[in-house]
Backbone as CSV, one residue per row, in Angstrom:
resi,resn,N_x,N_y,N_z,CA_x,CA_y,CA_z,C_x,C_y,C_z
1,MET,8.804,7.111,34.696,7.409,6.928,34.292,6.935,8.043,33.357
2,GLY,7.509,9.251,33.560,7.101,10.377,32.729,7.420,10.151,31.264
3,PHE,8.656,9.686,30.985,9.051,9.426,29.603,8.243,8.286,29.003
4,LEU,7.943,7.263,29.811,7.151,6.140,29.323,5.737,6.601,28.957
5,PHE,5.165,7.486,29.790,3.828,8.013,29.515,3.823,8.782,28.188
6,ILE,4.855,9.611,27.977,4.943,10.392,26.749,5.046,9.469,25.534
7,LEU,5.869,8.416,25.650,6.036,7.472,24.546,4.713,6.789,24.208
8,VAL,4.002,6.304,25.235,2.721,5.621,25.013,1.703,6.582,24.405
9,TYR,1.713,7.821,24.884,0.743,8.799,24.371,1.046,9.153,22.912
10,PHE,2.329,9.234,22.565,2.687,9.476,21.168,2.209,8.323,20.274
11,ILE,2.307,7.102,20.784,1.814,5.947,20.026,0.308,6.062,19.828
12,LEU,-0.397,6.487,20.888,-1.849,6.682,20.794,-2.185,7.740,19.737
13,ILE,-1.462,8.846,19.752,-1.693,9.910,18.763,-1.459,9.381,17.350
14,PHE,-0.384,8.606,17.179,-0.069,8.045,15.859,-1.189,7.124,15.382
15,ILE,-1.717,6.300,16.276,-2.797,5.374,15.904,-4.047,6.149,15.508
16,VAL,-4.402,7.156,16.311,-5.575,7.982,15.995,-5.395,8.675,14.648
17,LEU,-4.192,9.193,14.409,-3.907,9.871,13.146,-4.065,8.924,11.967
18,GLU,-3.519,7.712,12.089,-3.606,6.745,11.000,-5.048,6.323,10.735
19,ILE,-5.842,6.188,11.797,-7.263,5.853,11.615,-7.966,6.964,10.856
20,ALA,-7.696,8.211,11.244,-8.318,9.350,10.575,-7.908,9.418,9.108
21,VAL,-6.628,9.164,8.827,-6.149,9.187,7.440,-6.872,8.126,6.615
22,MET,-7.017,6.926,7.161,-7.692,5.858,6.436,-9.159,6.205,6.185
23,LEU,-9.819,6.816,7.176,-11.218,7.206,7.000,-11.357,8.271,5.914
24,LEU,-10.412,9.214,5.884,-10.442,10.252,4.848,-10.205,9.656,3.473
25,ILE,-9.315,8.667,3.406,-9.062,7.997,2.124,-10.314,7.260,1.662
26,VAL,-11.019,6.624,2.616,-12.244,5.900,2.277,-13.294,6.842,1.687
27,THR,-13.313,8.099,2.162,-14.280,9.065,1.631,-13.902,9.577,0.247
28,GLY,-12.734,9.170,-0.255,-12.367,9.539,-1.616,-11.173,10.446,-1.764
29,LEU,-10.525,10.831,-0.653,-9.358,11.703,-0.736,-8.116,10.925,-1.154
30,ASP,-7.222,11.603,-1.854,-5.918,11.032,-2.164,-5.142,10.832,-0.863
31,SER,-4.319,9.796,-0.798,-3.632,9.448,0.449,-2.726,10.574,0.951
32,GLU,-1.997,11.233,0.042,-1.095,12.310,0.475,-1.871,13.506,0.989
33,ILE,-2.970,13.862,0.302,-3.807,14.969,0.754,-4.444,14.626,2.098
34,ALA,-4.921,13.384,2.239,-5.561,12.958,3.485,-4.598,13.054,4.656
35,ARG,-3.362,12.611,4.461,-2.386,12.650,5.557,-2.030,14.090,5.917
36,PHE,-1.800,14.931,4.900,-1.428,16.320,5.167,-2.546,17.043,5.914
37,GLN,-3.790,16.871,5.470,-4.905,17.552,6.117,-5.170,16.997,7.512
38,ALA,-4.976,15.689,7.705,-5.170,15.099,9.034,-4.155,15.646,10.030
39,VAL,-2.886,15.731,9.609,-1.853,16.301,10.481,-2.149,17.764,10.759
40,SER,-2.617,18.486,9.749,-2.940,19.903,9.905,-4.041,20.108,10.936
41,MET,-5.086,19.277,10.857,-6.203,19.410,11.804,-5.807,18.943,13.202
42,LEU,-5.041,17.861,13.279,-4.639,17.336,14.576,-3.768,18.326,15.340
43,THR,-2.900,19.025,14.616,-1.998,19.983,15.256,-2.573,21.394,15.312
44,SER,-3.802,21.564,14.771,-4.482,22.871,14.776,-3.643,23.960,14.121
45,THR,-2.901,23.569,13.077,-2.086,24.557,12.367,-2.910,25.347,11.364
46,GLY,-4.048,24.797,10.935,-4.983,25.549,10.128,-4.480,25.985,8.774
47,PHE,-3.927,25.055,7.993,-3.494,25.412,6.647,-4.709,25.763,5.794
48,THR,-4.747,26.982,5.255,-5.889,27.434,4.465,-5.610,27.229,2.978
49,THR,-5.350,25.998,2.598,-5.135,25.680,1.192,-6.469,25.316,0.563
50,LYS,-6.499,25.278,-0.771,-7.724,24.878,-1.451,-8.079,23.431,-1.142
51,GLU,-7.064,22.642,-0.763,-7.330,21.253,-0.408,-8.202,21.165,0.838
52,SER,-8.113,22.174,1.716,-8.934,22.145,2.926,-10.417,22.247,2.595
53,GLU,-10.758,22.812,1.422,-12.156,22.882,1.009,-12.715,21.483,0.748
54,LEU,-11.834,20.537,0.399,-12.285,19.159,0.210,-12.810,18.583,1.528
55,ILE,-12.299,19.082,2.649,-12.774,18.648,3.969,-14.054,19.375,4.325
56,LEU,-14.069,20.691,4.127,-15.192,21.510,4.558,-16.478,21.200,3.797
57,ARG,-16.356,20.817,2.532,-17.539,20.598,1.705,-18.123,19.204,1.835
58,HIS,-17.476,18.355,2.629,-17.924,16.954,2.755,-18.392,16.728,4.188
59,PRO,-19.655,16.324,4.402,-20.181,16.204,5.772,-19.451,15.187,6.639
60,VAL,-19.052,14.055,6.052,-18.351,13.028,6.842,-16.943,13.510,7.193
61,ARG,-16.250,14.113,6.219,-14.892,14.614,6.477,-14.907,15.722,7.522
62,ARG,-15.955,16.546,7.528,-16.054,17.603,8.541,-16.118,17.008,9.944
63,LYS,-16.871,15.928,10.098,-16.979,15.290,11.420,-15.638,14.705,11.857
64,ILE,-14.929,14.096,10.902,-13.589,13.586,11.208,-12.674,14.734,11.604
65,GLY,-12.807,15.853,10.891,-11.988,17.030,11.188,-12.259,17.595,12.565
66,VAL,-13.529,17.673,12.946,-13.884,18.187,14.280,-13.271,17.317,15.368
67,PHE,-13.359,15.991,15.185,-12.764,15.089,16.186,-11.256,15.288,16.276
68,LEU,-10.588,15.385,15.129,-9.137,15.553,15.138,-8.729,16.857,15.809
69,ILE,-9.451,17.927,15.541,-9.126,19.222,16.144,-9.280,19.154,17.662
70,LEU,-10.404,18.595,18.132,-10.633,18.501,19.585,-9.613,17.571,20.243
71,PHE,-9.335,16.436,19.602,-8.350,15.503,20.152,-6.960,16.132,20.178
72,GLY,-6.636,16.914,19.141,-5.332,17.571,19.091,-5.166,18.603,20.185
73,VAL,-6.217,19.398,20.433,-6.152,20.408,21.502,-5.991,19.735,22.858
74,PHE,-6.762,18.666,23.094,-6.661,17.930,24.364,-5.266,17.326,24.522
75,SER,-4.749,16.739,23.438,-3.430,16.102,23.496,-2.337,17.125,23.761
76,LEU,-2.459,18.307,23.172,-1.467,19.356,23.400,-1.434,19.756,24.876
77,ALA,-2.614,19.887,25.471,-2.672,20.244,26.896,-2.039,19.156,27.760
78,VAL,-2.324,17.892,27.405,-1.757,16.767,28.161,-0.241,16.759,28.050
79,MET,0.282,16.944,26.840,1.728,16.892,26.622,2.441,18.054,27.318
80,ILE,1.861,19.240,27.259,2.478,20.393,27.929,2.529,20.177,29.430
81,SER,1.426,19.683,29.988,1.379,19.433,31.433,2.405,18.373,31.843
82,THR,2.483,17.291,31.059,3.421,16.212,31.381,4.868,16.682,31.262
83,LEU,5.180,17.381,30.187,6.542,17.863,29.983,6.936,18.884,31.045
84,SER,5.995,19.735,31.445,6.296,20.726,32.485,6.653,20.048,33.793
85,ASN,5.866,19.050,34.170,6.155,18.322,35.410,7.478,17.575,35.318
86,LEU,7.724,16.971,34.137,8.947,16.207,33.953,10.175,17.113,34.008
87,LEU,10.096,18.263,33.353,11.226,19.191,33.340,11.465,19.791,34.718
88,ALA,10.372,20.051,35.422,10.512,20.629,36.757,11.193,19.659,37.716
89,GLN,10.979,18.360,37.513,11.547,17.359,38.403,12.996,17.020,38.073
90,SER,13.314,16.908,36.766,14.625,16.374,36.397,15.523,17.357,35.658
91,PHE,15.020,18.559,35.385,15.795,19.531,34.614,16.102,20.726,35.497
92,ARG,17.338,21.162,35.476,17.751,22.292,36.303,18.211,23.433,35.410
93,VAL,18.492,24.564,36.026,18.899,25.764,35.291,20.128,25.538,34.424
94,PRO,21.184,24.870,34.897,22.362,24.656,34.043,22.031,23.894,32.758
95,GLN,21.231,22.832,32.885,20.854,22.070,31.696,20.021,22.914,30.732
96,LEU,19.073,23.664,31.295,18.224,24.519,30.464,19.057,25.592,29.771
97,THR,20.045,26.139,30.499,20.930,27.154,29.914,21.742,26.564,28.767
98,GLY,22.226,25.338,28.950,22.999,24.686,27.904,22.189,24.474,26.635
99,VAL,20.939,24.028,26.791,20.067,23.821,25.637,19.779,25.148,24.944
100,THR,19.540,26.199,25.733,19.255,27.520,25.166,20.450,28.042,24.368
101,VAL,21.652,27.873,24.914,22.859,28.317,24.217,23.043,27.542,22.916
102,MET,22.772,26.253,22.946,22.918,25.429,21.753,21.993,25.914,20.638
103,PHE,20.734,26.176,20.976,19.789,26.678,19.972,20.169,28.085,19.517
104,GLY,20.725,28.888,20.440,21.177,30.226,20.059,22.302,30.183,19.040
105,VAL,23.245,29.249,19.224,24.341,29.086,18.271,23.801,28.645,16.907
106,PHE,22.823,27.745,16.934,22.209,27.281,15.688,21.505,28.430,14.971
107,LEU,20.830,29.299,15.745,20.140,30.447,15.154,21.141,31.392,14.490
108,LEU,22.246,31.674,15.167,23.272,32.560,14.597,23.862,31.958,13.319
109,ALA,24.018,30.625,13.310,24.571,29.966,12.128,23.630,30.107,10.939
110,THR,22.317,29.994,11.187,21.360,30.098,10.086,21.231,31.527,9.567
111,LYS,21.683,32.516,10.343,21.646,33.910,9.896,22.927,34.326,9.173
112,ASN,23.929,33.462,9.192,25.162,33.759,8.484,24.922,33.688,6.973
113,LYS,25.392,34.713,6.222,25.115,34.795,4.792,25.676,33.605,4.024
114,ARG,26.874,33.183,4.380,27.477,32.051,3.679,26.683,30.770,3.919
115,VAL,26.254,30.593,5.176,25.465,29.405,5.496,24.137,29.432,4.747
116,VAL,23.496,30.609,4.699,22.211,30.744,4.003,22.358,30.431,2.521
117,LYS,23.416,30.964,1.883,23.650,30.698,0.461,23.876,29.211,0.202
118,SER,24.649,28.592,1.100,24.918,27.169,0.954,23.640,26.339,1.073
119,LEU,22.808,26.698,2.057,21.549,25.981,2.247,20.619,26.170,1.052
120,LYS,20.568,27.408,0.513,19.714,27.675,-0.648,20.128,26.821,-1.831
121,ARG,21.458,26.741,-2.065,21.941,25.924,-3.182,21.545,24.463,-3.010
122,ARG,21.710,23.976,-1.780,21.368,22.577,-1.513,19.876,22.318,-1.705
123,PHE,19.031,23.238,-1.176,17.587,23.050,-1.279,17.122,23.121,-2.729
124,HIS,17.634,24.101,-3.495,17.225,24.228,-4.888,17.674,23.019,-5.701
125,LYS,18.863,22.527,-5.405,19.354,21.335,-6.100,18.470,20.140,-5.789
126,HIS,18.074,20.016,-4.530,17.210,18.915,-4.111,15.857,19.008,-4.803
127,LEU,15.272,20.221,-4.883,13.967,20.385,-5.506,14.009,20.032,-6.982
128,LYS,15.091,20.454,-7.669,15.214,20.155,-9.093,15.337,18.655,-9.329
129,GLN,15.995,17.972,-8.410,16.207,16.539,-8.579,14.967,15.723,-8.211
130,GLU,14.226,16.200,-7.210,13.154,15.385,-6.644,11.767,15.675,-7.210
131,PHE,11.512,16.893,-7.688,10.163,17.264,-8.087,10.077,17.542,-9.574
132,GLU,9.075,16.931,-10.206,8.805,17.130,-11.614,7.643,18.108,-11.768
133,LEU,7.416,18.547,-13.004,6.365,19.516,-13.271,5.000,18.998,-12.845
134,HIS,4.750,17.699,-13.083,3.430,17.145,-12.769,3.175,17.070,-11.268
135,GLU,4.213,17.230,-10.438,4.036,17.174,-8.991,3.690,18.536,-8.399
136,LEU,3.800,19.589,-9.196,3.488,20.923,-8.713,1.985,21.133,-8.680
137,PRO,1.482,22.056,-7.825,0.051,22.374,-7.817,-0.386,22.861,-9.191
138,ILE,-1.594,22.503,-9.585,-2.060,22.836,-10.926,-2.130,24.338,-11.134
139,GLU,-2.352,25.105,-10.047,-2.379,26.556,-10.174,-1.037,27.104,-10.649
140,GLU,0.058,26.487,-10.180,1.379,26.945,-10.588,1.701,26.494,-12.010
141,VAL,1.269,25.285,-12.361,1.553,24.772,-13.698,0.835,25.602,-14.764
142,LEU,-0.418,25.988,-14.492,-1.223,26.717,-15.469,-1.146,28.231,-15.295
143,TYR,-0.315,28.691,-14.345,-0.135,30.129,-14.123,-1.476,30.823,-13.872
144,PHE,-2.183,30.356,-12.861,-3.503,30.901,-12.559,-3.423,32.363,-12.165
145,THR,-4.419,33.140,-12.617,-4.675,34.479,-12.098,-6.109,34.476,-11.590
146,GLY,-6.569,35.610,-11.106,-7.923,35.674,-10.555,-9.006,35.447,-11.591
147,SER,-8.697,35.645,-12.871,-9.711,35.503,-13.923,-9.677,34.142,-14.594
148,ASP,-8.817,33.233,-14.133,-8.689,31.911,-14.738,-9.522,30.887,-13.990
149,LEU,-9.860,29.818,-14.680,-10.634,28.750,-14.057,-10.269,27.422,-14.707
150,PHE,-10.080,26.406,-13.864,-9.945,25.024,-14.327,-11.055,24.239,-13.662
151,SER,-11.874,23.568,-14.453,-13.034,22.908,-13.861,-13.449,21.713,-14.702
152,GLY,-14.122,20.785,-14.030,-14.747,19.663,-14.722,-16.219,19.983,-14.939
153,ILE,-16.664,20.009,-16.185,-18.043,20.339,-16.532,-18.773,19.062,-16.917
154,SER,-19.789,18.706,-16.149,-20.533,17.478,-16.410,-21.708,17.763,-17.355
155,ILE,-21.811,16.963,-18.410,-22.951,17.074,-19.326,-24.091,16.265,-18.710
156,CYS,-24.969,16.958,-18.024,-26.007,16.288,-17.248,-27.185,15.874,-18.142
157,LYS,-28.088,15.138,-17.560,-29.270,14.682,-18.285,-30.111,15.882,-18.709
158,GLY,-30.495,15.908,-19.982,-31.303,17.011,-20.491,-30.509,18.226,-20.908
159,SER,-29.182,18.136,-20.856,-28.339,19.272,-21.224,-28.473,19.575,-22.717
160,GLU,-28.479,20.866,-23.051,-28.539,21.284,-24.452,-27.258,20.927,-25.205
161,MET,-26.187,20.655,-24.455,-24.908,20.303,-25.079,-24.901,18.882,-25.633
162,ALA,-25.750,18.006,-25.077,-25.767,16.604,-25.502,-26.138,16.503,-26.971
163,GLY,-25.347,15.746,-27.719,-25.585,15.552,-29.137,-24.849,16.541,-30.023
164,ARG,-24.342,17.611,-29.432,-23.618,18.609,-30.226,-22.139,18.239,-30.322
165,GLY,-21.501,18.654,-31.380,-20.071,18.433,-31.515,-19.290,19.379,-30.623
166,LEU,-18.244,18.879,-30.010,-17.470,19.712,-29.088,-16.834,20.895,-29.814
167,ARG,-16.493,20.704,-31.077,-15.908,21.803,-31.839,-16.904,22.952,-32.002
168,ASP,-18.206,22.599,-32.104,-19.235,23.628,-32.222,-19.508,24.319,-30.889
169,VAL,-19.290,23.577,-29.798,-19.532,24.149,-28.467,-18.427,25.134,-28.111
170,CYS,-17.180,24.714,-28.256,-16.032,25.577,-27.937,-15.402,26.028,-29.251
171,ARG,-15.794,27.178,-29.691,-15.362,27.667,-30.996,-14.011,28.365,-30.904
172,PRO,-13.288,28.367,-32.024,-12.003,29.081,-32.051,-12.197,30.564,-31.745
173,GLY,-11.263,31.116,-30.994,-11.358,32.522,-30.611,-11.869,32.711,-29.202
174,GLU,-12.588,31.708,-28.663,-13.042,31.790,-27.279,-11.901,31.344,-26.352
175,ASP,-11.788,31.998,-25.245,-10.710,31.657,-24.306,-11.133,30.480,-23.437
176,ILE,-11.461,29.374,-24.115,-11.864,28.142,-23.436,-11.111,26.990,-24.089
177,ASN,-10.308,26.291,-23.305,-9.510,25.183,-23.819,-9.961,23.882,-23.163
178,VAL,-10.364,22.929,-23.995,-10.753,21.608,-23.488,-9.500,20.744,-23.422
179,LEU,-9.082,20.387,-22.199,-7.868,19.596,-22.026,-8.119,18.122,-22.353
180,PHE,-9.250,17.598,-21.883,-9.634,16.235,-22.249,-11.085,16.013,-21.833
181,VAL,-11.651,14.929,-22.326,-13.029,14.553,-22.000,-13.005,13.190,-21.330
182,GLN,-13.692,13.087,-20.203,-13.801,11.791,-19.532,-15.170,11.198,-19.845
183,ARG,-15.147,10.036,-20.441,-16.380,9.321,-20.776,-16.328,7.971,-20.091
184,GLY,-17.048,7.865,-18.983,-16.952,6.661,-18.164,-15.577,6.575,-17.538
185,GLU,-14.883,5.477,-17.788,-13.530,5.301,-17.269,-12.466,5.725,-18.280
186,THR,-12.906,6.184,-19.453,-11.962,6.525,-20.525,-11.708,8.019,-20.572
187,LYS,-10.440,8.397,-20.659,-10.058,9.796,-20.841,-9.662,9.998,-22.302
188,ILE,-10.377,10.882,-22.971,-10.167,11.116,-24.397,-9.444,12.441,-24.584
189,ARG,-8.223,12.364,-25.114,-7.434,13.572,-25.352,-7.247,13.829,-26.855
190,ARG,-6.834,12.807,-27.559,-6.573,12.972,-28.989,-7.887,13.210,-29.744
191,GLU,-7.905,14.277,-30.504,-9.052,14.622,-31.341,-10.349,14.689,-30.541
192,CYS,-10.251,15.179,-29.308,-11.466,15.266,-28.492,-12.461,16.270,-29.074
193,LEU,-11.955,17.241,-29.829,-12.857,18.229,-30.425,-13.744,17.621,-31.507
194,GLN,-13.412,16.421,-31.966,-14.229,15.749,-32.979,-15.417,15.008,-32.365
195,LEU,-15.470,14.950,-31.037,-16.502,14.164,-30.358,-17.868,14.824,-30.463
196,ALA,-18.889,13.977,-30.474,-20.256,14.425,-30.236,-20.549,14.152,-28.764
197,LEU,-20.892,15.179,-28.042,-21.042,15.054,-26.590,-22.222,14.157,-26.227
198,GLN,-22.036,13.417,-25.121,-23.080,12.541,-24.609,-23.366,12.886,-23.157
199,GLU,-24.572,12.555,-22.710,-24.903,12.738,-21.304,-23.958,11.902,-20.450
200,GLY,-23.424,12.500,-19.395,-22.478,11.808,-18.529,-21.034,12.144,-18.834
201,ASP,-20.764,12.748,-20.004,-19.394,13.185,-20.312,-18.974,14.283,-19.346
202,ILE,-17.693,14.299,-19.014,-17.138,15.364,-18.180,-16.050,16.061,-18.966
203,LEU,-16.227,17.349,-19.184,-15.254,18.148,-19.925,-14.335,18.844,-18.930
204,PHE,-13.042,18.636,-19.057,-12.083,19.333,-18.211,-11.556,20.521,-19.007
205,VAL,-12.002,21.699,-18.589,-11.734,22.918,-19.354,-10.876,23.881,-18.533
206,TYR,-10.126,24.682,-19.270,-9.265,25.697,-18.667,-9.346,26.954,-19.522
207,GLY,-9.507,28.095,-18.858,-9.564,29.337,-19.616,-10.122,30.470,-18.793
208,ASP,-10.722,31.437,-19.479,-11.282,32.604,-18.816,-12.508,32.201,-18.006
209,LYS,-12.535,32.594,-16.742,-13.600,32.183,-15.830,-14.967,32.651,-16.313
210,GLU,-15.064,33.906,-16.702,-16.350,34.436,-17.145,-16.829,33.746,-18.412
211,ALA,-15.900,33.487,-19.335,-16.276,32.821,-20.587,-16.788,31.407,-20.327
212,ILE,-16.114,30.682,-19.414,-16.538,29.316,-19.092,-17.897,29.319,-18.409
213,GLU,-18.079,30.217,-17.440,-19.357,30.266,-16.720,-20.489,30.699,-17.640
214,ARG,-20.199,31.561,-18.591,-21.227,31.998,-19.541,-21.586,30.870,-20.504
215,LYS,-20.579,30.157,-20.983,-20.797,29.087,-21.953,-21.530,27.894,-21.332
216,PHE,-21.140,27.530,-20.102,-21.682,26.320,-19.466,-22.565,26.664,-18.269
217,ARG,-23.309,27.764,-18.361,-24.138,28.198,-17.235,-25.141,27.126,-16.832
218,GLY,-25.817,26.529,-17.812,-26.829,25.510,-17.504,-26.222,24.293,-16.830
219,GLU,-25.070,23.843,-17.327,-24.416,22.661,-16.751,-23.916,22.939,-15.334
220,LEU,-23.345,24.117,-15.122,-22.846,24.477,-13.793,-23.991,24.603,-12.789
221,ASP,-25.119,25.188,-13.228,-26.280,25.292,-12.344,-26.801,23.907,-11.972
222,ALA,-26.849,22.996,-12.961,-27.314,21.634,-12.687,-26.377,20.915,-11.723
223,MET,-25.061,21.138,-11.867,-24.092,20.515,-10.963,-24.260,21.040,-9.542
224,ARG,-24.531,22.350,-9.408,-24.734,22.926,-8.071,-26.003,22.375,-7.437
225,ARG,-27.068,22.228,-8.237,-28.315,21.676,-7.697,-28.120,20.240,-7.247
226,GLU,-27.396,19.460,-8.051,-27.141,18.062,-7.686,-26.306,17.977,-6.415
227,GLU,-25.305,18.851,-6.303,-24.478,18.869,-5.101,-25.301,19.253,-3.884
228,GLY,-26.220,20.223,-4.063,-27.088,20.622,-2.961,-28.036,19.518,-2.543
229,ASN,-28.566,18.765,-3.517,-29.470,17.655,-3.203,-28.742,16.555,-2.453
230,GLU,-27.497,16.252,-2.879,-26.701,15.216,-2.195,-26.419,15.638,-0.757
231,LYS,-26.108,16.919,-0.560,-25.833,17.413,0.798,-27.092,17.304,1.660
232,HIS,-28.256,17.642,1.063,-29.511,17.562,1.813,-29.819,16.144,2.226
233,VAL,-29.630,15.187,1.292,-29.900,13.773,1.599,-28.947,13.271,2.678
234,THR,-27.673,13.672,2.587,-26.683,13.242,3.577,-27.018,13.786,4.957
235,ASP,-27.444,15.057,5.027,-27.779,15.661,6.309,-28.983,14.976,6.949
236,LEU,-29.909,14.485,6.083,-31.068,13.761,6.628,-30.642,12.431,7.221
């Protein structure tokens, strides 16, 4: 009965996890990010990646996160208690000693220099074959330092940027690079500097953080106010 209980409980955990992942996806998260963060919260591993800010800054995702954390802590206590009782009933010192020796041999094998070199070669070969540049975090692709910034700048209603040419806004010599402009559902890359900016355009820029914040101070302030208003309405 002990093993059957564990199996059923694992199925319950899997169902809860899948529900949470789907809810996170509904709130706008990418499926891979949603699954990784859901597993992280459920297991209380607490990955402090920038992706976790996508959970913290969203009121609905925070509530899902709180439930997953509490459910994960409760489930861990249940599983430990069940496994302890099960092991105490059906597991004896000889069996436990055998398992310990087996893991000890595995540990010694992983510390062997030849084994480590072999594993490194295999892992590096696998990474080169399986992962492309576009799959890496954007911070690694763009070689971020503390003074760099990649951001989407929205040309809000009443912005002084509206009607101006992008070439005039981001002049040569400034450490601000416009990667592309999103206008509605269209992403404009070719000759984007020839555009006359319109309200609702989103500029995806990369460069010096201070230069970007200085250049787009009004737009960034408007975006923060809009984000604050949305949070206030949601909390109500």
